[in-house]
C-alpha positions as CSV (number, residue, x, y, z in Angstrom):
1,M,-21.0,33.0,-74.5
2,P,-18.7,35.5,-72.8
3,I,-19.6,39.1,-72.8
4,L,-16.8,41.3,-74.3
5,F,-16.0,44.8,-72.6
6,V,-13.5,47.5,-73.2
7,A,-12.7,49.6,-70.3
8,L,-10.1,52.1,-69.4
9,G,-8.2,50.5,-72.5
10,V,-8.4,46.9,-70.7
11,V,-10.2,44.2,-72.2
12,A,-12.1,42.2,-70.0
13,V,-13.9,39.0,-70.7
14,L,-16.8,38.2,-68.5
15,V,-17.6,34.7,-67.9
16,A,-20.6,33.9,-65.9
17,A,-20.1,31.9,-62.9
18,S,-22.6,29.1,-64.3
19,A,-20.4,28.5,-67.3
20,M,-17.5,27.2,-64.9
21,K,-17.7,23.8,-63.3
22,K,-21.0,24.2,-61.4
23,K,-19.6,22.8,-58.0
24,P,-16.8,25.5,-57.7
25,A,-19.1,28.2,-58.7
26,T,-21.5,27.1,-56.1
27,K,-18.6,26.8,-53.5
28,A,-16.8,30.3,-54.4
29,S,-20.1,32.2,-54.0
30,K,-20.9,30.6,-50.5
31,A,-17.3,31.0,-49.2
32,I,-17.1,34.5,-50.6
33,S,-20.7,35.5,-49.4
34,A,-20.0,34.0,-46.1
35,A,-16.5,35.5,-45.5
36,L,-16.5,38.6,-47.4
37,F,-19.8,40.2,-47.1
38,K,-19.4,40.0,-43.4
39,S,-15.8,41.1,-43.4
40,L,-15.6,44.1,-45.8
41,S,-17.0,48.1,-45.3
42,P,-18.3,48.5,-48.3
43,K,-17.8,52.0,-50.0
44,N,-21.1,53.5,-50.6
45,V,-21.8,54.7,-54.2
46,E,-25.0,55.8,-55.8
47,I,-24.4,53.9,-59.1
48,L,-21.7,51.2,-59.5
49,E,-20.0,51.5,-62.8
50,F,-18.1,48.7,-64.3
51,E,-14.9,50.9,-64.7
52,E,-14.7,50.9,-60.9
53,I,-14.7,47.0,-60.9
54,I,-11.7,46.8,-63.6
55,K,-10.0,49.7,-61.6
56,F,-9.7,47.5,-58.7
57,F,-8.0,44.7,-60.7
58,K,-5.7,47.0,-62.8
59,Q,-3.8,48.0,-59.6
60,P,-0.3,46.8,-59.9
61,E,-0.2,44.8,-56.6
62,I,-3.5,42.8,-57.7
63,L,-2.2,42.1,-61.1
64,Q,1.1,40.9,-60.0
65,I,-0.8,38.5,-57.7
66,L,-3.0,37.4,-60.6
67,K,-0.1,36.9,-62.8
68,S,1.8,34.9,-60.3
69,N,-0.4,31.8,-60.1
70,A,-2.7,30.4,-62.8
71,N,-4.8,28.9,-60.2
72,L,-5.9,32.5,-59.5
73,M,-8.9,34.3,-60.7
74,A,-10.3,37.8,-60.6
75,V,-14.1,37.6,-59.5
76,A,-16.8,39.9,-58.7
77,I,-19.7,38.7,-56.3
78,M,-23.1,40.2,-56.3
79,D,-25.3,40.1,-53.2
80,K,-28.8,41.6,-54.0
81,K,-30.4,43.3,-50.8
82,T,-33.5,45.1,-50.4
83,D,-31.9,48.8,-50.1
84,G,-29.5,47.9,-53.2
85,H,-26.5,45.7,-53.8
86,I,-23.2,44.9,-52.4
87,V,-20.7,43.8,-55.0
88,V,-17.2,42.5,-53.9
89,A,-14.2,42.5,-56.1
90,C,-11.5,39.6,-55.1
91,I,-9.0,37.2,-55.9
92,F,-10.4,33.5,-56.0
93,D,-8.2,30.5,-55.8
94,K,-9.8,28.1,-57.9
95,S,-7.5,25.2,-56.7
96,K,-8.5,25.7,-53.1
97,E,-11.9,26.8,-54.0
98,Q,-11.7,29.8,-51.4
99,V,-11.0,33.3,-51.7
100,A,-7.0,33.7,-52.0
101,D,-6.2,37.0,-49.8
102,M,-9.2,38.4,-48.0
103,Q,-7.2,41.6,-47.4
104,K,-6.9,41.8,-51.1
105,A,-10.3,42.6,-51.7
106,T,-13.0,45.5,-52.1
107,A,-16.6,46.1,-51.9
108,W,-19.2,48.7,-52.9
109,K,-22.7,49.3,-51.7
110,A,-24.6,50.6,-54.7
111,K,-28.3,52.0,-54.7
112,A,-28.1,50.9,-58.5
113,L,-26.2,49.4,-61.0
114,S,-25.0,50.6,-64.4
115,D,-26.2,49.0,-67.4
116,E,-22.7,47.5,-68.0
117,V,-22.7,45.7,-64.5
118,K,-26.3,44.8,-64.9
119,A,-25.2,43.0,-68.4
120,A,-22.1,41.3,-66.9
121,F,-24.0,39.8,-64.1
122,G,-27.1,39.0,-65.7
123,D,-29.1,36.8,-63.5
124,K,-25.8,35.3,-62.0
125,D,-24.2,36.2,-58.4
126,M,-20.6,35.8,-59.5
127,I,-18.6,36.9,-62.7
128,V,-14.8,35.9,-63.7
129,L,-12.7,38.5,-65.1
130,K,-10.0,37.5,-67.5
């Protein structure tokens, strides 16, 4: 069942990656973790708030890209580390099963996650924001 959040006046419906077809979700996670986690320089934060993730996708340029193609999805990927968490927000092309544009991604390295972020991810490593 989707989780509904209202953040910064924007309604975001989060769907756990496992709710998607299993094959694309697995490929998505692997493609993103392999490529993005190595290429991005995460912003260091004490606690990552869900509002920060939403703020990235509310940028006019990102919104325009997402609206331009029905195959594009707003996703957030989490990689749990021993010293915290790395969360990447990016645009994923479900038809190609890869990140649409590596330059249009951002990452945070957080010592802790807010309750909203924890609830959104649950035990999943990828969420889709609609």
